[in-house]
C-alpha positions in Angstrom: 27.4 19.2 -46.2 29.6 16.3 -45.4 30.4 17.8 -42.0 26.6 18.1 -41.2 26.0 14.5 -42.2 28.8 13.4 -39.9 27.3 15.5 -37.1 23.9 14.1 -37.7 25.3 10.5 -37.6 27.1 11.2 -34.3 24.0 12.7 -32.8 21.9 9.8 -34.0 24.3 7.3 -32.5 24.3 9.2 -29.1 20.5 9.2 -29.1 20.5 5.4 -29.8 23.0 4.8 -27.0 20.9 6.9 -24.6 17.7 5.0 -25.6 19.5 1.6 -25.1 20.9 2.7 -21.8 17.4 3.9 -20.6 15.9 0.7 -21.8 18.5 -1.4 -20.0 18.0 0.6 -16.8 14.2 0.2 -17.1 14.5 -3.5 -17.3 17.6 -4.0 -15.1 15.8 -6.1 -12.5 13.6 -8.1 -14.8 15.7 -11.2 -14.2 14.5 -11.3 -10.6 10.9 -12.0 -11.8 11.7 -15.0 -13.9 9.8 -18.0 -12.6 8.7 -16.1 -9.6 6.4 -18.3 -7.6 3.9 -15.6 -6.9 2.5 -12.5 -8.6 4.4 -9.3 -7.9 4.3 -5.9 -9.5 7.6 -4.9 -11.0 9.4 -2.2 -9.0 11.0 0.7 -10.9 13.4 3.4 -9.8 11.9 6.6 -8.4 11.7 9.4 -10.9 13.8 12.4 -9.8 13.9 15.6 -11.8 17.2 16.4 -13.6 18.1 19.3 -11.4 21.1 19.4 -9.1 22.4 21.6 -6.3 25.5 21.5 -4.2 25.3 21.3 -0.4 28.0 23.9 -0.2 25.8 26.4 -2.1 23.8 26.6 1.2 26.6 27.4 3.5 27.7 23.9 4.5 31.2 23.3 5.6 32.6 19.7 5.5 35.2 20.0 8.3 33.6 17.5 10.7 33.1 20.4 13.2 30.6 22.8 11.7 27.0 21.8 12.3 25.2 21.7 8.9 21.6 20.9 9.9 20.3 24.2 8.5 22.2 23.8 5.3 20.7 20.3 4.6 17.2 21.6 5.4 17.6 24.7 3.2 18.9 22.6 0.3 16.0 20.2 0.6 13.5 23.0 0.8 15.0 24.6 -2.3 14.8 21.4 -4.2 11.2 20.8 -3.1 10.3 24.3 -4.3 11.8 23.5 -7.7 9.7 20.3 -8.0 12.6 18.1 -6.7 16.1 17.1 -7.8 19.5 15.9 -6.5 21.3 17.3 -3.5 25.0 16.6 -4.2 27.1 16.1 -1.1 30.8 16.5 -2.0 33.9 15.0 -0.3 34.1 16.0 3.3 33.0 15.3 6.9 29.5 16.7 7.1 28.4 17.0 10.8 24.6 17.5 11.1 21.4 16.9 13.0 18.4 15.1 11.4 17.9 15.3 7.7 14.4 14.9 6.2 14.2 13.8 2.6 11.3 15.4 0.7 9.3 14.1 -2.2 11.1 13.9 -5.6 14.5 14.4 -4.0 17.7 12.5 -4.1 20.4 12.7 -1.4 23.6 11.9 -3.4 26.9 11.2 -1.6 30.0 11.5 -3.8 33.3 9.6 -3.2 34.7 10.5 0.3 31.5 12.2 1.4 30.8 11.2 5.0 27.7 12.4 6.8 28.1 12.2 10.5 25.1 12.7 12.8 25.8 14.7 15.9 25.0 12.7 19.0 23.6 15.7 20.9 20.2 14.5 22.2 18.7 18.0 21.9 18.8 17.7 18.1 16.4 14.8 18.0 12.9 15.5 19.2 10.8 12.7 20.7 8.0 11.9 18.1 5.2 9.4 17.8 6.2 6.5 15.7 6.3 2.7 15.5 9.1 0.6 17.0 9.3 -3.1 17.5 5.8 -3.3 16.0 4.2 -1.1 18.7 2.8 2.4 18.6 5.1 4.4 20.8 7.5 7.3 20.9 11.1 7.5 20.0 13.7 10.1 19.1 13.4 11.2 15.5 15.6 9.2 13.1 18.7 11.0 11.9 17.7 10.3 8.2 14.0 10.2 7.7 11.0 10.8 5.4 7.3 10.5 5.9 4.6 10.0 3.3 7.1 11.1 0.6 7.1 9.8 -3.0 10.1 9.3 -5.3 13.0 9.6 -2.9 16.5 8.2 -3.0 19.8 8.0 -1.2 22.6 7.2 -3.7 26.3 7.5 -4.3 29.4 5.9 -2.8 29.7 7.8 0.5 29.1 6.9 4.1 26.3 7.8 6.5 27.3 7.4 10.2 24.9 7.4 13.1 27.3 7.9 15.9 25.6 5.0 17.6 28.2 4.4 20.3 27.0 7.6 22.0 23.5 6.1 22.4 23.8 2.4 22.9 23.8 0.2 26.0 26.7 -2.3 26.0 27.0 -5.7 27.7 30.3 -6.5 29.4 30.3 -10.0 27.9 30.6 -8.5 24.4 33.6 -6.3 25.1 37.3 -7.0 25.4 38.8 -6.0 28.8 40.5 -3.0 27.4 37.4 -1.8 25.5 35.3 -2.2 28.7 37.8 -0.2 30.7 37.7 2.6 28.1 33.9 2.6 28.1 33.7 2.9 31.9 36.2 5.8 31.8 33.9 7.6 29.4 31.2 8.0 32.0 27.7 6.5 32.1 26.3 4.1 34.7 26.3 0.4 35.4 23.5 -2.0 36.1 23.3 -3.4 39.6 25.1 -6.5 38.7 27.8 -4.6 36.9 27.3 -6.5 33.7 25.7 -3.8 31.5 26.8 -0.2 30.8 24.2 2.6 30.1 24.9 6.1 28.8 23.0 7.7 31.7 20.6 7.1 34.6 17.6 7.8 32.4 18.4 4.9 30.1 18.9 2.5 33.1 15.6 3.7 34.6 13.7 3.1 31.4 14.9 -0.5 31.1 13.0 -1.2 34.3 9.7 0.2 33.0 9.7 -1.2 29.5 8.4 -4.2 27.6 11.5 -5.2 25.6 12.5 -1.7 24.3 9.1 0.1 24.5 8.1 2.0 27.7 4.9 0.8 29.3 2.1 3.0 30.6 1.1 6.6 30.0 4.2 8.8 30.5 4.2 12.5 31.1 6.3 14.8 28.9 8.7 15.1 31.8 9.1 11.3 32.0 9.6 11.0 28.3 12.3 13.7 28.5 14.0 11.9 31.4 14.4 8.7 29.5 15.3 10.3 26.1 18.6 8.4 25.7 16.7 5.1 26.0 14.6 6.2 23.0 17.6 5.9 20.7 16.5 6.2 17.1 16.9 4.0 14.1 19.5 5.5 11.7 17.1 5.6 8.8 13.3 5.5 8.9 11.1 6.0 5.9 7.5 5.8 6.9 4.6 5.5 4.5 6.8 6.4 1.5 6.4 5.2 -2.1 9.0 4.7 -4.8 12.2 4.6 -2.7 15.8 3.8 -3.7 18.8 3.2 -1.5 21.9 2.5 -3.7 25.6 2.4 -3.3 25.9 4.0 0.1 27.3 2.6 3.3 25.0 3.0 6.3 26.8 2.4 9.6 27.0 2.8 13.4 23.3 3.3 14.1 22.0 4.1 17.6 19.4 1.3 17.2 18.2 -0.5 14.1 20.1 0.7 11.0 17.6 0.9 8.1 13.9 0.7 8.8 11.4 1.1 5.9 8.0 1.2 7.5 4.7 0.8 5.6 6.4 1.7 2.3 5.6 0.6 -1.2 7.9 0.1 -4.1 11.4 0.0 -2.4 14.7 -0.9 -4.0 17.8 -1.6 -1.9 20.7 -2.2 -4.3 24.5 -2.4 -3.8 24.4 -1.0 -0.2 26.6 -1.8 2.7 24.8 -1.8 6.0 26.9 -2.4 9.1 26.9 -2.1 12.9 29.4 -3.2 15.5 28.8 -6.8 16.4 28.2 -5.8 20.1 25.5 -3.3 19.2 22.4 -4.1 21.2 19.3 -4.1 18.9 21.7 -3.3 16.0 19.7 -4.9 13.2 20.9 -4.2 9.7 17.6 -3.8 7.8 14.1 -4.3 9.1 11.5 -4.3 6.3 8.3 -3.6 8.2 4.8 -3.9 6.7 6.1 -3.0 3.2 5.0 -4.1 -0.2 6.9 -4.6 -3.4 10.5 -4.7 -2.2 13.8 -5.6 -3.8 16.9 -6.2 -1.7 19.8 -7.1 -4.0 23.5 -7.1 -4.4 24.2 -5.9 -0.9 26.2 -6.7 2.3 25.1 -6.7 5.9 27.1 -7.0 9.1 25.0 -6.4 12.3 24.8 -6.6 16.0 21.3 -8.3 15.7 19.4 -9.7 12.8 20.8 -9.1 9.3 17.9 -9.0 6.8 14.7 -9.0 8.9 11.0 -9.0 7.8 8.4 -7.7 10.2 4.7 -6.5 10.2 3.8 -5.2 13.7 3.4 -6.7 17.1 0.5 -8.1 19.0 -2.7 -6.0 19.1 -1.1 -2.9 17.6 0.1 -5.0 14.6 -3.2 -6.8 14.2 -5.1 -3.5 14.3 -2.7 -2.0 11.7 -3.2 -5.0 9.5 -0.4 -4.2 7.1 1.3 -7.4 6.0 4.8 -7.4 4.6 4.4 -8.9 1.2 5.9 -9.3 -2.3 9.6 -9.1 -1.5 12.7 -10.4 -3.3 16.1 -10.8 -1.7 18.9 -11.8 -4.1 22.7 -11.9 -4.1 23.3 -10.7 -0.6 25.9 -11.5 2.0 25.3 -11.4 5.7 28.4 -11.6 8.0 27.8 -11.2 11.7 24.1 -11.2 12.8 21.6 -13.0 15.0 20.0 -14.3 11.7 21.0 -14.1 8.1 17.5 -13.9 6.8 14.9 -13.6 9.6 11.1 -13.4 9.7 9.6 -12.1 13.0 9.3 -12.0 15.8 6.9 -9.0 15.1 4.7 -10.5 12.4 1.2 -9.8 13.6 0.1 -8.2 10.4 1.2 -11.2 8.4 4.1 -12.0 6.0 3.6 -13.5 2.5 5.1 -13.9 -0.9 8.8 -13.8 -0.2 11.7 -15.1 -2.4 15.2 -15.3 -1.1 17.9 -16.6 -3.4 21.7 -16.7 -4.0 22.8 -15.5 -0.6 25.7 -16.1 1.7 25.5 -16.2 5.5 29.0 -16.3 7.0 29.3 -16.5 10.7 25.7 -15.5 11.7 24.1 -17.0 14.8 21.4 -18.6 12.6 21.1 -18.9 8.9 17.4 -18.9 8.1 15.5 -17.8 11.2 11.7 -17.8 11.7 10.6 -16.7 15.2 7.4 -15.7 17.0 5.5 -16.4 20.2 2.0 -16.7 21.6 0.2 -13.4 21.6 1.4 -12.2 18.2 -1.2 -13.6 15.8 -0.5 -13.3 12.1 0.3 -15.8 9.4 3.6 -16.3 7.7 3.2 -18.1 4.4 4.4 -18.7 0.8 8.1 -18.2 1.5 10.5 -19.5 -1.2 14.2 -19.9 -0.5 16.8 -21.2 -3.0 20.6 -21.3 -3.3 21.8 -20.4 0.2 25.4 -20.9 1.3 26.3 -20.9 5.0 29.5 -21.3 6.9 30.4 -21.2 10.7 26.8 -20.8 11.9 26.9 -20.5 15.7 23.5 -22.0 16.4 21.0 -23.4 13.8 21.3 -23.5 10.1 17.5 -23.4 9.8 15.3 -22.4 12.8 11.5 -22.2 13.4 11.0 -21.1 17.0 7.4 -20.3 18.1 8.6 -20.0 21.7 10.8 -17.0 21.1 11.6 -15.2 24.3 13.7 -12.3 23.2 17.1 -13.9 23.4 19.5 -14.6 20.6 19.6 -18.2 19.4 23.0 -18.6 20.9 21.9 -17.4 24.3 18.8 -19.5 24.1 20.9 -22.6 23.3 23.0 -21.9 26.3 19.9 -22.3 28.4 19.3 -25.7 26.7 16.2 -26.8 24.8 14.6 -29.7 26.7 11.4 -31.1 25.5 8.5 -29.4 27.3 5.2 -31.4 27.1 2.8 -28.6 27.8 -0.9 -28.6 26.9 -2.2 -26.9 23.8 -4.0 -23.6 24.3 -7.1 -22.4 22.4 -6.4 -21.1 18.9 -7.6 -17.5 18.4 -6.4 -14.3 16.7 -3.4 -14.2 18.9 -2.0 -17.5 17.7 0.9 -17.1 15.2 1.0 -19.5 12.2 4.0 -20.4 10.0 3.1 -22.6 6.9 3.8 -23.2 3.2 7.5 -22.6 3.2 9.8 -24.0 0.5 13.6 -24.3 1.0 15.9 -25.8 -1.6 19.6 -25.9 -2.4 20.9 -25.0 1.0 24.5 -25.8 1.9 25.9 -25.3 5.4 29.4 -26.0 6.4 29.4 -26.0 10.2 26.5 -25.3 12.6 25.9 -26.0 16.2 22.6 -27.7 15.3 21.6 -28.4 11.8 17.9 -27.5 12.1 15.4 -26.9 14.9 11.6 -26.8 14.4 9.8 -25.8 17.6 6.1 -25.2 16.8 3.3 -24.6 19.3 1.3 -27.6 20.4 -1.9 -25.9 19.3 -0.4 -24.6 16.0 2.5 -26.7 14.6 4.7 -25.3 11.9 3.0 -26.8 8.8 3.9 -27.7 5.2 7.6 -27.1 5.4 9.4 -28.5 2.3 13.2 -28.8 2.2 14.9 -30.2 -0.9 18.5 -30.8 -1.8 20.1 -29.6 1.4 23.5 -30.6 2.9 24.5 -29.6 6.5 27.4 -30.5 8.7 26.8 -29.7 12.3 27.6 -30.7 15.9 24.1 -32.1 16.3 21.5 -33.1 13.8 17.9 -32.0 12.8 15.4 -31.7 15.7 11.8 -31.5 14.7 9.1 -30.8 17.3 5.4 -29.8 17.1 5.5 -29.9 13.3 3.1 -31.2 10.7 3.4 -32.1 7.0 7.1 -31.8 6.8 8.8 -33.1 3.6 12.5 -33.7 3.2 13.9 -34.7 -0.2 17.6 -35.4 -0.6 18.4 -33.7 2.8 21.8 -34.8 4.0 22.8 -34.1 7.6 26.2 -35.0 9.0 26.2 -34.5 12.8 29.3 -35.0 14.9 27.2 -36.7 17.5 23.6 -38.1 17.8 21.0 -38.9 15.2 20.8 -37.1 11.9 17.1 -36.5 12.5 15.0 -36.7 15.6 11.3 -36.1 15.9 8.8 -35.3 18.7 5.1 -34.8 18.1 5.5 -34.6 14.4 2.7 -35.6 12.0 3.2 -36.6 8.4 6.9 -36.4 8.1 8.4 -37.6 4.9 12.1 -38.1 4.5 13.1 -39.3 1.0 
């Protein structure tokens, strides 16, 4: 009798601990919503059935040589047939082609599990998709899902996209020895010898494209000829709901690294997303036309923008009309990148209700980067930024650039930024607008230029409020084509020139 009572007591305690644990997990992100300056539905983890299979049960071999595409597909199909569950990837080097994550499934990487995507182009079919905000075709992403619900990628392993086999490389971004080794590997050079391409098809495609999207109606033969140019993003989840990325390292992507597109209810927690600093278009994460998103406790190191918010480009984006909204970024670090936190330049569907807090930008080109240009349309509004710490920023600490021309801020600065007194153009659906942005408690130790606001003459950046900010920089704050700008306790310490200069600015308050 006594033994039974003890057993019942133990079982009761275990049940209580389980209930407490579940309760804590259910409310683990509640702190992010405290005093949130906009209404946002709370995001919860996806619900995955408690059923687990091992990748090795489906014939996979983790030797870095055996191709495991079929094993991953069979395991996912098995889980799907059971209503979902966890695919456990044990320690090993798992070479594979594309992996599709199906509804109610979790891809779980244990310690020392490394998934390596084979660079063989034949494994990645050319599909219809969205890239850089435009409807186009690209190679299928190595890790992808479409219209799936309750999916996750978890664990402590590494997912490697073998991006060096896909990317173009600029000579200016390589050491002499690295450049020599790259040339010895094959490929072709641009006419001026300053850029290396994997093959002739890639070089040909650069001459027939708008940025990174081919122009015109191409035949199937033409698409096949330029396949290397259509390098995929490492991860693309399109139209998915209830998505979790947690604990994993995503690295070495052919193009953008992680690209959630038109997703709802997304959690990115404790991930490490990294690309080589020289990787062209090597963005870390591009949240594109998504709703209800948490990006927390993570690190980013990229060849382009770090944490980037998008919503489609030009007419395609406006027709899609899918804003990126209700997003919280907290406790993240961005190392190398064109921007620590970036909005644009593809924002034609609109961006609204964003909070960024408690982040570090260390050695990025720009700290807070807002960019667009005529032709986009779209409204960026209700952005709240608090507690940002920056060091060694190569260009601007804070940048609003409505004359973005496709270059990094460092390259644009090298061209100079003289005042151009051009006439205003008519305002219509193609005119981008940035307004109602609140920035406070920003500290920057070292920037080339403290801040640069460069609005359009017909559509100034409007109602930008900066409070309790301290910046040391080579040059000060430069405000142009701006309206209703309020500074409160903004301290700028330039090495040369004025702390603040203005040109065509209406209603500027500096308290």
